[in-house]
N, C-alpha and C positions, 0 to 999 in steps of 0.2 A: 529068315529070322525076323519076326514081327517087331521085336524090340528095337532093332537097329533102324528099320524103316520108319517107325514112329518118331524116333529122334531125328532122323535125316530130313523129314518133311513135315514140320509142325503145321504148315498151312493146310495140308491135306487132312490131317487128323482133326481139324476143327470143323470139318464140313457137316458133321451131325450135331454140333453144339450151337444152338441158336444164339448164345451169348458171344460166341466167336465165329461169325460166319466166314465161309471160305472166300478168299480174295481171288478173283479171276485176273490173271496177269496176261496181257497181250504183248507179243514180241514180233517185231518186223522181221522180214527175211534178212535184211542187212545186219541186224543185231544178232539174229539166230546163227548166222555163219561164223561169228566170232572174229577175233583178231589175234594173230600170233604175237607173242612177246617173249623175248629172251633176256630182257633187262627191265629192272624196276627201280625207279627213283622215288623215294618217300620224303616228303617235306611236311612240316606242320607249323601251325600257329596255335595259340591257346584255344581257338574256337574250332579248328578243323584240321584234318589230315588231307594231303593231296598226294595221290598215287599216280605217277606217270608211267604207263606201260610202254615199252619201246621194243622195236625190232632193230637190233644193232648188228651190223656186219662191217667191222672197221675197214676203212676209215670213216664210214658213214653210218647213219642210223636215222630212224624216223619214229616219232611218238605216235603210237597207234591208238591210244586211249588215255584219257585223264579222268580219274574218279575222285570226287571230293566228298568226304564223309566226316561225320562228327566223331569226337574222341570216344564216345560211348559205343557207337557202331563199330569203330575200329577195334575196340576191345573184344566185341562179340565176333567179329570176323577173324581175329587172331585165334580166339578159342576154337572157332569152327574149323579153321585150317589145321590147327594142331590136332584136333580130334580126327579129322579126315586123314591126315598123314599117318597117324597111329594105326587107323583101320587099314589103310593102303599097305603099310609095311607089314602088318599082321598077315595080310593075304599074299603079297608079292615079294616080301623080303625088304631088307634095309635099303634105303636110298642114300647114296653117297652125295654129300653136299658138293656143289660146284665150287671151283676155285674163284677167289675174288678177281674181278677184272683188273688188268694191268694198265688199261688206257684211261685217260681222263674223258669225261663226258660233259657236254655243255649244250645249251639250247641256242638255236638260230631262228629268229622270227622271220 
């Protein structure tokens, strides 16, 4: 389905448009392998959102990644996640939401 691919990768679609040249993204092997997260904490200020991805196995856990983004980018990310979840469920069936955690979480420096 060409239409879905065009929406899924707007950077690739700009490669033949001289007004919007393709951006070449480099990724290190360490970033490429990714980090597992089974818990997310979201905080915000008027200027930014802070997303702390964690791997929690009670009674312990570790923050695996922190992403700090602007509110405008957060809105685009939420829309992209919503779109991708709808496409995923259309292909694989409905996903049941996980239960809320029953334990309290806090940070230790």
